[in-house]
matplotlib code that plots the C-alpha trace (Angstrom):
import matplotlib.pyplot as plt

x = [104.2, 101.1, 99.0, 95.7, 94.7, 91.0, 91.2, 92.9, 89.5, 88.2, 84.5, 83.8, 82.5, 85.4, 82.8, 82.4, 79.0, 77.8, 76.5, 75.3, 75.2, 77.5, 79.8, 81.4, 84.3, 86.1, 83.0, 83.7, 87.4, 88.4, 91.9, 95.1, 97.0, 100.7, 102.5, 106.2, 106.8, 110.0, 111.8, 115.1, 117.7, 117.1, 113.7, 110.9, 108.1, 104.8, 102.0, 98.5, 95.4, 91.9, 91.2, 87.7, 86.0, 88.0, 89.6, 90.7, 92.4, 94.0, 95.5, 96.5, 98.2, 100.3, 101.0, 102.0, 104.1, 105.6, 104.7, 107.0, 109.9, 110.3, 108.3, 106.5, 102.8, 101.2, 97.7, 96.6, 93.2, 89.6, 89.7, 86.0, 83.0, 82.3, 83.6, 81.9, 83.4, 84.2, 84.2, 86.2, 88.8, 89.2, 89.1, 92.1, 93.8, 93.8, 94.6, 97.9, 98.0, 98.8, 101.4, 103.6, 104.4, 101.4, 100.3, 97.1, 96.5, 92.2, 90.5, 87.8, 85.3, 86.4, 85.5, 83.0, 81.4, 82.1, 80.5, 77.0, 77.4, 78.2, 75.1, 73.1, 69.8, 66.6, 68.1, 71.5, 69.0, 67.0, 70.1, 72.0, 68.6, 68.5, 71.9, 71.8, 68.5, 70.9, 73.7, 71.6, 70.4, 73.4, 76.6, 74.8, 75.6, 77.9, 79.9, 76.7, 74.9, 77.7, 77.5, 74.0, 73.9, 76.2, 73.8, 71.4, 69.5, 68.3, 68.1, 64.2, 63.9, 65.5, 63.1, 60.8, 61.3, 63.8, 66.2, 68.0, 67.6, 69.6, 71.9, 73.2, 73.7, 75.7, 77.7, 78.2, 79.2, 81.8, 82.7, 86.5, 86.8, 85.0, 87.4, 90.6, 88.6, 88.4, 91.8, 93.4, 96.2, 95.5, 99.4, 102.0, 105.7, 108.6, 112.3, 111.7, 108.3, 105.0, 101.9, 98.3, 95.1, 94.2, 96.9, 98.5, 99.5, 103.0, 105.4, 105.6, 103.6, 103.9, 101.3, 99.0, 98.8, 95.7, 93.6, 90.8, 91.8, 89.1, 91.0, 94.0, 91.5, 89.1, 91.7, 90.1, 92.5, 95.3, 98.3, 96.5, 96.9, 100.7, 102.1, 105.9, 107.9, 111.5, 112.0, 109.1, 108.3, 104.3, 102.1, 98.4, 95.7, 92.0, 92.1, 92.1, 95.4, 93.3, 91.9, 94.9, 95.7, 93.5, 95.0, 94.9, 92.6, 95.6, 95.2, 99.0, 100.6, 101.8, 105.3, 106.2, 109.8, 110.3, 107.6, 108.4, 104.8, 103.1, 99.6, 98.4, 95.0, 93.9, 90.2, 89.7, 86.0, 85.5, 85.9, 85.1, 88.8, 90.1, 92.7, 94.3, 97.7, 101.0, 104.0, 107.6, 109.8, 113.3, 113.4, 112.6, 115.5, 114.8, 114.6, 111.7, 113.4, 114.1, 110.3, 108.7, 104.9, 102.1, 98.7, 95.7, 92.8, 90.7, 90.4, 90.8, 94.6, 95.2, 98.8, 98.8, 99.8, 100.5, 102.3, 100.4, 101.8, 100.3, 98.2, 97.0, 93.8, 91.2, 88.6, 88.8, 85.7, 85.6, 82.9, 83.3, 82.0, 80.0, 76.9, 76.7, 73.8, 73.8, 73.8, 74.1, 74.3, 76.5, 76.2, 77.9, 79.7, 78.1, 78.6, 78.1, 78.2, 79.8, 76.9, 79.4, 81.8, 79.8, 82.9, 81.7, 83.7, 83.4, 82.9, 80.9, 77.3, 78.0, 80.0, 77.2, 74.6, 71.5, 71.5, 68.8, 67.0, 66.9, 70.4, 73.1, 76.6, 79.7, 81.5, 85.2, 87.1, 89.7, 90.1, 93.8, 95.0, 97.8, 101.4, 101.6, 104.3, 103.4, 103.5, 102.2, 100.2, 96.7, 94.1, 90.7, 88.0, 85.7, 85.6, 83.7, 83.5, 86.2, 89.3, 89.8, 89.1, 92.1, 94.9, 98.5, 100.6, 97.5, 97.2, 93.9, 93.1, 92.2, 94.3, 92.8, 94.6, 94.3, 95.0, 95.2, 93.6, 96.5, 95.5, 95.0, 96.2, 97.1, 99.5, 99.6, 102.5, 103.8, 102.5, 104.6, 103.7, 106.0, 109.4, 111.2, 110.1, 110.2, 114.0, 114.9, 112.8, 113.1, 110.1, 107.9, 107.7, 103.7, 103.1, 103.4, 106.3, 106.9, 107.7, 110.4, 112.1, 110.4, 107.6, 104.3, 102.8, 99.7, 98.1, 95.8, 96.5, 93.5, 95.1, 98.6, 96.7, 95.8, 99.0, 100.6, 98.1, 98.8, 102.3, 102.6, 100.4, 102.4, 99.8, 101.1, 99.4, 99.1, 98.0, 97.4, 96.9, 94.0, 91.7, 88.7, 86.3, 83.6, 83.0, 82.5, 85.8, 87.5, 86.2, 86.9, 90.5, 91.1, 88.9, 91.3, 94.4, 93.1, 93.4, 90.7, 89.9, 86.0, 85.7, 82.7, 79.9, 80.4, 76.8, 76.9, 73.6, 71.5, 68.2, 65.8, 66.9, 70.1, 71.5, 72.8, 75.2, 76.0, 78.8, 77.6, 80.0, 78.5, 79.6, 79.4, 77.1, 73.8, 71.1, 70.9, 67.4, 66.7, 63.8, 65.8, 68.6, 66.4, 64.9, 68.2, 69.7, 66.5, 66.9, 63.5, 63.5, 67.1, 68.6, 71.9, 73.7, 74.7, 78.4, 78.9, 78.3, 80.6, 83.2, 82.9, 83.1, 85.0, 87.3, 86.0, 83.6, 81.2, 82.5, 85.7, 83.8, 85.6, 86.3, 89.8, 87.5, 86.8, 90.4, 89.0, 85.8, 87.6, 84.3, 82.6, 79.8, 79.6, 78.6, 80.1, 77.8, 79.5, 77.7, 78.9, 79.5, 82.8, 84.4, 84.8, 87.5, 90.7, 91.6, 89.3, 89.7, 88.8, 89.9, 92.1, 89.6, 90.6, 88.9, 91.7, 93.5, 92.8, 94.9, 93.9, 95.0, 94.0, 90.8, 92.4, 94.2, 91.1, 89.3, 92.1, 94.6, 93.0, 89.0, 90.6, 93.2, 90.5, 88.4, 85.6, 83.5, 81.4, 77.8, 77.2, 74.2, 72.7, 71.6, 70.0, 69.1, 65.6, 63.4, 61.4, 62.0, 65.0]
y = [-9.0, -9.7, -12.7, -13.1, -16.5, -17.4, -20.7, -18.1, -17.8, -20.6, -20.0, -23.9, -23.8, -26.0, -27.0, -24.0, -22.8, -19.4, -17.2, -13.4, -13.5, -11.0, -10.6, -13.7, -13.5, -17.0, -19.1, -17.9, -19.1, -15.4, -15.4, -13.5, -13.9, -12.4, -11.8, -10.6, -8.2, -8.8, -5.5, -5.1, -2.4, 0.9, 0.2, 2.9, 2.0, 3.5, 3.4, 4.9, 4.0, 4.2, 5.4, 4.9, 4.8, 8.2, 6.7, 10.6, 11.2, 8.1, 8.5, 12.3, 11.3, 8.6, 11.1, 13.5, 11.1, 10.6, 6.6, 4.6, 2.8, -0.2, 1.2, -0.9, 0.4, -0.6, 0.3, -0.3, -1.0, 0.4, 0.7, 0.8, 2.8, 6.3, 7.5, 7.5, 5.0, 1.9, -0.4, 1.4, 2.0, -2.1, -2.7, -0.1, -1.4, -5.1, -3.5, -2.2, -5.3, -7.4, -5.2, -3.8, -4.9, -3.8, -5.0, -4.3, -5.7, -6.0, -3.4, -3.4, -1.8, -3.9, -7.2, -6.1, -4.9, -8.7, -10.4, -8.9, -11.0, -14.1, -15.5, -17.1, -17.9, -15.8, -14.0, -13.6, -11.7, -9.9, -8.7, -7.6, -5.8, -3.6, -2.4, -1.1, 1.2, 2.0, 3.0, 4.5, 6.7, 7.1, 7.3, 8.0, 4.3, 1.8, -0.7, -3.0, 0.0, 0.7, -3.3, -3.2, 0.3, -1.3, -3.8, -1.0, -2.2, 0.5, 0.3, 0.5, -2.9, -4.6, -6.0, -9.2, -11.7, -10.0, -9.6, -12.6, -12.8, -9.8, -10.2, -13.4, -11.7, -9.0, -12.0, -13.4, -10.3, -9.3, -12.6, -11.8, -8.3, -9.8, -12.5, -10.3, -8.2, -11.8, -12.9, -10.0, -10.7, -9.0, -8.0, -7.0, -7.2, -5.4, -5.2, -3.9, -2.3, -3.9, -2.4, -2.8, -1.5, -1.0, -2.2, -4.5, -5.6, -7.0, -7.4, -11.2, -12.2, -15.8, -15.5, -13.4, -15.8, -17.7, -15.5, -13.4, -10.4, -7.7, -6.4, -5.9, -4.4, -2.2, -1.0, 2.5, 4.8, 2.6, 5.3, 6.3, 2.5, 2.7, -0.1, 0.6, -1.6, -2.4, -4.7, -3.3, -0.1, -0.4, 1.8, 2.1, 3.7, 3.7, 6.1, 9.5, 11.2, 14.4, 12.8, 11.9, 16.0, 17.8, 21.3, 21.2, 20.5, 18.4, 15.4, 14.7, 11.7, 11.2, 10.1, 8.4, 7.8, 6.7, 4.1, 3.2, 3.7, 5.6, 6.5, 7.7, 8.4, 11.7, 11.1, 10.7, 10.0, 10.5, 13.9, 16.7, 18.6, 14.8, 14.1, 11.2, 10.6, 8.9, 8.1, 7.7, 5.2, 5.2, 1.3, -1.2, -0.4, 3.5, 5.5, 6.8, 10.3, 9.4, 9.4, 11.6, 12.2, 13.6, 14.5, 15.1, 16.3, 18.2, 21.4, 24.4, 25.9, 29.5, 31.5, 33.6, 37.3, 38.9, 37.3, 36.0, 35.0, 31.9, 31.5, 27.8, 27.3, 28.7, 26.0, 22.5, 20.8, 17.0, 14.6, 13.2, 16.4, 18.2, 19.7, 23.5, 26.1, 29.4, 32.7, 35.1, 34.5, 37.3, 36.8, 33.7, 33.5, 32.9, 32.9, 29.5, 27.7, 24.7, 23.2, 21.0, 23.7, 26.9, 28.1, 30.8, 31.0, 31.8, 29.4, 29.1, 28.4, 25.8, 24.3, 22.6, 19.7, 19.0, 14.9, 12.8, 14.3, 17.5, 18.8, 21.1, 19.9, 21.8, 19.7, 18.8, 22.3, 24.2, 28.3, 28.1, 31.1, 29.5, 31.0, 32.1, 33.7, 35.1, 32.7, 29.9, 27.3, 26.8, 24.8, 26.8, 24.7, 27.3, 31.0, 33.1, 37.0, 36.3, 35.0, 31.5, 28.5, 26.8, 23.8, 24.1, 20.9, 19.2, 21.5, 23.4, 26.8, 30.6, 33.1, 36.5, 37.9, 38.6, 35.5, 34.6, 31.8, 29.3, 28.5, 25.1, 25.3, 22.4, 22.2, 19.9, 17.5, 15.2, 11.8, 8.6, 8.6, 11.0, 9.3, 11.4, 9.5, 6.4, 6.5, 8.0, 6.7, 3.2, 1.1, 0.1, -3.7, -3.0, -1.3, 2.1, 4.1, 6.7, 10.2, 10.7, 7.5, 5.2, 3.6, 5.4, 2.9, 5.1, 4.0, 1.0, -1.2, 0.1, 3.4, 1.8, -0.2, 3.2, 4.5, 1.4, 1.1, 4.5, 4.3, 0.8, 2.9, 6.0, 8.3, 11.6, 12.9, 14.8, 14.0, 15.9, 14.5, 15.6, 15.7, 13.3, 15.6, 15.7, 19.8, 22.7, 23.9, 20.8, 20.6, 24.0, 23.3, 20.6, 22.6, 25.0, 23.1, 20.8, 23.9, 23.8, 20.3, 19.0, 17.5, 14.8, 13.8, 10.3, 7.9, 4.3, 3.0, -0.3, -1.7, -3.1, -6.3, -6.0, -7.6, -4.0, -1.9, 1.5, 4.3, 7.5, 10.6, 13.9, 17.6, 18.3, 21.2, 19.3, 17.8, 14.4, 13.1, 8.9, 9.6, 11.6, 8.8, 5.8, 7.0, 7.7, 3.8, 1.7, 0.7, 1.6, 2.1, 3.1, 3.3, 3.8, 0.3, -0.5, 0.1, -4.3, -4.0, -1.1, -3.1, -5.9, -4.7, -1.1, -1.8, 1.4, 2.8, 5.3, 9.0, 7.8, 6.2, 7.3, 6.5, 4.4, 1.8, 0.4, -1.1, -3.9, -4.6, -7.6, -9.4, -6.1, -6.3, -2.2, 0.1, 3.2, 6.0, 9.7, 12.9, 14.5, 17.5, 16.1, 15.6, 19.7, 19.8, 18.6, 17.6, 15.5, 15.2, 11.8, 10.1, 7.2, 4.7, 6.7, 10.5, 11.6, 12.1, 13.4, 13.3, 15.3, 13.7, 14.3, 13.7, 12.0, 9.7, 8.3, 7.7, 6.4, 4.5, 4.2, 2.9, 0.3, -0.9, -2.0, -2.9, -0.3, 1.6, 4.5, 4.8, 8.5, 10.4, 14.0, 15.0, 18.3, 17.7, 19.3, 16.6, 13.8, 13.0, 12.8]
z = [-141.6, -139.5, -141.0, -139.4, -138.5, -138.8, -137.0, -133.7, -132.6, -129.6, -129.4, -127.9, -124.5, -122.3, -120.0, -118.5, -117.2, -119.2, -116.6, -117.7, -121.1, -122.7, -119.3, -119.3, -121.3, -120.3, -121.1, -124.8, -124.4, -125.1, -123.1, -122.9, -125.8, -126.3, -129.3, -130.1, -133.0, -134.4, -134.4, -135.7, -134.3, -135.7, -137.1, -136.2, -134.1, -134.6, -131.7, -131.9, -129.8, -129.7, -133.5, -132.6, -136.4, -137.3, -140.3, -141.8, -138.3, -138.7, -142.5, -141.5, -138.5, -140.3, -142.9, -140.2, -138.9, -142.1, -142.0, -144.4, -145.0, -142.6, -140.0, -137.7, -136.6, -133.5, -133.2, -129.1, -129.7, -129.7, -133.5, -133.6, -132.2, -131.2, -134.6, -137.9, -140.0, -137.5, -141.1, -143.4, -140.6, -139.6, -143.8, -144.0, -141.3, -142.7, -145.9, -144.7, -142.7, -146.1, -147.2, -144.2, -140.6, -138.6, -135.2, -133.5, -130.0, -128.8, -127.2, -124.4, -127.0, -129.6, -127.8, -126.3, -129.8, -131.0, -128.1, -129.5, -132.5, -130.4, -129.6, -132.1, -129.8, -129.8, -126.8, -128.4, -131.1, -129.1, -127.3, -130.7, -131.6, -128.4, -128.7, -132.5, -130.9, -127.7, -130.2, -132.5, -129.6, -127.4, -130.6, -133.9, -135.0, -134.5, -136.4, -137.5, -138.5, -141.1, -142.1, -142.5, -144.2, -146.6, -147.3, -147.9, -144.7, -142.6, -138.6, -138.8, -140.9, -138.0, -136.4, -135.7, -137.9, -139.8, -137.1, -137.1, -141.0, -141.6, -138.5, -140.5, -143.8, -141.9, -140.5, -143.7, -145.5, -143.1, -141.9, -142.6, -140.7, -137.7, -137.8, -137.8, -134.9, -132.6, -134.0, -132.0, -129.1, -125.9, -125.2, -128.0, -127.0, -128.9, -127.6, -124.2, -125.0, -124.1, -125.6, -123.8, -124.3, -120.5, -118.7, -116.5, -113.0, -113.5, -116.1, -115.0, -118.9, -117.9, -115.2, -117.6, -120.6, -120.4, -118.1, -118.3, -120.5, -119.4, -116.8, -119.0, -121.5, -119.8, -116.5, -115.8, -114.1, -114.8, -114.4, -110.3, -109.8, -108.6, -110.8, -112.2, -114.6, -114.9, -117.7, -119.8, -120.9, -121.0, -123.7, -122.8, -124.2, -123.3, -120.4, -122.1, -120.8, -119.8, -116.6, -115.5, -115.1, -112.3, -112.6, -116.4, -119.7, -121.4, -123.8, -124.9, -123.8, -120.2, -120.0, -116.7, -117.0, -113.4, -113.0, -117.2, -118.2, -121.3, -121.6, -125.1, -125.4, -126.4, -126.4, -129.9, -130.3, -126.3, -125.4, -127.1, -127.1, -128.0, -130.8, -132.0, -130.5, -131.8, -130.6, -132.5, -131.0, -133.0, -132.0, -129.6, -126.7, -127.1, -123.7, -123.1, -123.5, -127.0, -128.1, -129.8, -130.2, -132.8, -132.2, -134.9, -134.0, -137.4, -135.9, -138.3, -137.7, -137.2, -136.6, -133.3, -134.3, -130.6, -127.5, -124.7, -121.1, -119.4, -116.6, -114.8, -114.7, -111.9, -112.5, -114.3, -114.7, -115.6, -116.2, -112.9, -111.6, -114.3, -113.2, -113.8, -112.8, -115.4, -113.9, -116.8, -120.5, -122.2, -126.0, -127.2, -123.7, -120.0, -116.3, -114.9, -111.3, -111.0, -108.5, -106.3, -105.4, -106.3, -108.2, -110.7, -114.1, -117.7, -120.3, -124.5, -123.9, -126.8, -124.4, -121.9, -122.6, -120.4, -119.7, -119.6, -116.7, -117.9, -115.6, -116.9, -117.1, -118.7, -121.2, -120.0, -119.3, -118.2, -118.0, -118.9, -120.5, -123.1, -123.0, -126.8, -129.1, -132.5, -135.3, -132.8, -134.6, -132.5, -133.3, -132.8, -130.7, -130.6, -131.5, -129.1, -128.6, -125.7, -127.8, -129.1, -126.8, -128.9, -128.2, -128.4, -128.2, -126.5, -123.9, -124.0, -123.3, -124.0, -126.4, -126.4, -129.2, -133.1, -135.0, -138.8, -140.5, -141.9, -145.4, -146.5, -150.3, -151.8, -154.6, -157.3, -158.0, -160.5, -160.3, -160.8, -164.3, -165.6, -167.6, -165.2, -162.7, -163.8, -164.7, -161.3, -158.5, -157.6, -157.4, -154.7, -154.0, -153.1, -156.3, -157.5, -157.4, -154.6, -155.3, -152.7, -153.1, -150.0, -149.1, -148.0, -146.1, -145.5, -149.1, -149.4, -152.5, -154.1, -154.5, -155.5, -158.2, -159.9, -159.7, -161.1, -163.6, -165.1, -165.1, -167.2, -169.2, -169.5, -168.3, -166.7, -164.0, -161.1, -157.4, -154.0, -150.7, -148.5, -145.4, -146.4, -148.8, -146.7, -146.1, -148.6, -147.6, -148.7, -151.7, -152.5, -151.6, -153.9, -156.7, -156.6, -156.9, -159.6, -161.5, -164.5, -164.5, -164.8, -161.6, -161.7, -160.2, -159.8, -159.2, -158.5, -159.9, -160.5, -161.5, -159.3, -159.4, -158.9, -161.8, -163.9, -162.5, -163.7, -163.0, -164.0, -164.6, -165.1, -164.1, -160.4, -160.7, -163.0, -160.8, -161.1, -162.4, -162.7, -164.9, -167.5, -167.2, -167.8, -170.8, -172.4, -171.3, -171.2, -167.6, -165.5, -161.5, -161.1, -157.6, -155.7, -155.5, -152.3, -151.1, -150.8, -154.7, -154.9, -152.8, -154.7, -158.3, -158.0, -154.7, -153.6, -150.9, -150.9, -151.2, -153.0, -156.3, -159.4, -163.1, -161.5, -159.9, -163.2, -163.2, -160.7, -163.1, -164.9, -165.6, -166.9, -164.7, -164.5, -167.6, -167.4, -168.3, -169.5, -169.3, -173.0, -171.4, -169.1, -172.9, -172.9, -170.7, -171.6, -168.3, -165.8, -162.0, -159.2, -156.8, -156.9, -154.9, -151.7, -151.1, -148.7, -152.4, -155.8, -159.2, -162.3, -166.3, -169.5, -170.6, -173.8, -171.9, -170.1, -173.3, -175.5, -172.8, -169.8, -170.1, -173.4, -171.0, -168.3, -171.4, -170.7, -173.2, -172.3, -173.4, -173.6, -172.6, -172.5, -169.2, -168.7, -165.1, -166.0, -166.6, -164.4, -160.4, -159.1]

ax = plt.figure().add_subplot(projection="3d")
ax.plot(x, y, z, "-o")
ax.set_aspect("equal")
plt.show()
């Protein structure tokens, strides 16, 4: 089990002279470190790279890979950036690492972002502020934007004299997360496998240790450099695998058995058709031929109803040479010409974009026809008049036949609280019972704590696992599965002084009005509480707030407010502190068993959703 050592970071200058700020890594004593993974015979290893802030994709992929038991999880760099939840990814991985054997190597983006907050000088603060502006414009945010947002600070406030103060507050508030990232090794080894984010020029590891890690983290186009290995099978991320394939658009892993190299970056968060890839090693001595892989992209799935004979691509646009000209638009499709070659091709109108100079470009694209049999499952990237531009096992291309949507119907399953399950299922050493008699390692400690408390209180419940509920479709599927349970709107509120906090439960179809609530509880100037307080008192994050979080509020800092209308239902539905699962339990059990056990007495309010201002 990995334990991060906060003293592992060695920032002091060893007498070397700093040159260009933010680029000279060795001046900061950031050196190559190698960590060995103690893997036993027959112990599975799951390896994933380039998560890039996509928490839901990571959770869904780990579920898909059946991550559990005594599996070892290896994350091959770049946990953060380019996706919407970098901070949550780091916190999630830290949580898993406290419970299970989890090993994480450094990525080039991880290190690059850390160096943005490594210089406390006025110039360093100015550089960090400039980075915030750049990241907002190019990527829509960053790890630092998310940290500031959790503290209730908008990017617009980070300017002038405020910049250094807010930066200092951010570093103090998220010290543990940043130190976790700082302490990552460059290279991980397990048996005959070696995991490194970008790639290495030699398997003589002794010659690499203590050197500048940047060439091994940001090693572009590693597979094309001619390296071969005999003692190790080298697993890398960093460079999207689709860029290695000139004849097709394909984001599946690249397995080069002769040279003993695996490249697994599926372009997640970087490529429009990207996905998060994971490989499964039966053990650390497995042959490449024994390795399997899975990918998750979050695109809607359909079932093919007709056979289609495949055809290779006649055009393949990659970002190195993507400038195009519009010849003719035909509905949602258009005829384009690649500027450099003069080749003409059809592609969706929405597959193009303009750069900063107004030039027209086509996203990575190939006009492959997929080889499809009836009942094949396809991930639909774009549905057009000309058919589905979609993906099958990582290969992207067109399917022109009829399809049937694959329903996302969810089914409630008995939770860990049933008496018969408590008698028949072994208890997990990490809290709660596994519904299948083995650890489900993808669950956070906070979620397991909910199940364990319900079990101890003898509260029966049912559970469903699902994708993150951030779309209408996902919410509707969950609502249907909870089968008549009252679905609450859960709002975390506070007064202006941040001295009183409230958790309001109200029916989801009511509109929240602050003035109406304030009048009933005698607290004016209510606002939404910042996520740092939500995490501190309820051990949950925005989108996952529920009454279950009160089990963590042992000091009674949060007052529960309940709209009386939620008492009309026999059952209540809520998240177990994670919005990738939902539970259904009796309202009576919540009131008579759960709330007394966690020491919270509700204050009842009557909200109409009509009076006052929002």
